[in-house]
N, C-alpha and C positions, 0 to 999 in steps of 0.2 A: 532368927540369924541363919539358924542350922539350914533352913531350905536354900538359901545364898551361897552356903558354902561350895556346892557342885557348880556354880556357875565359874567360878575361877576370878571372881570380883576381887580387887584389892579390898584390904581392910576399910581403907578410906571410901572405896565405893560404895562398899557395903552399909557402913555408918551413914553414908549421904543419902543412899537409898531409904533408909529407915529413918532418917531425922535424927540420929544420935551422933554424938561426938567421937572419933577415932578411939579415944582413951575407953568410952564405953562399949565399944564394939570389940576391941581387944579382951576387954575383960570377960565380956558373955562369950565370946569364942573360945579364951582359955578355960572357962567352965564347962562349955560342950566338950573339949577335948578330954578334961579330966574325968566327966561323966561316963564318957564313952571307952576310957581308959585308951586314949589315941594318943601317938605322939606327935602326928602331924595332920595335915587338913587332908590328904586323901585318905590315910587311915581312918579319920573321924567320919567322914562321908562313906566308906566303905561298912564301917562298923554300925552307922545309922541305917543304911539300907538292909544290912543284916536283921536288925531290930525291928525293922517296917516303920522306921521312923521318915523315911525318903523313899520316893517311888524308883523301881529299879529303872535306868536310861533306856534299855530295850523295851520293856512291856509297858510301862507307865504304872504296874501295880506295885503295891509295897509287898515285899517279900515275906514279911512276918506275920502278916496279916492272912486270916483264911475267910474265904467266901461263905457266910452264913445264909444258906438257905433252907 
């Protein structure tokens, strides 16, 4: 579900895409907000990107991850 938050799909559309009910999607999204200490969708996406859980939209890389060579 976290990966679909930046798409700006509605909760209903996210639920449908993942084969879940709207209620289940809302619950999962609420848990994501709580774990990221976010009050809204945009804040959750920003915090997830900072933590390396989502790719940066400009570079496609995960900000919190280091290249291990």
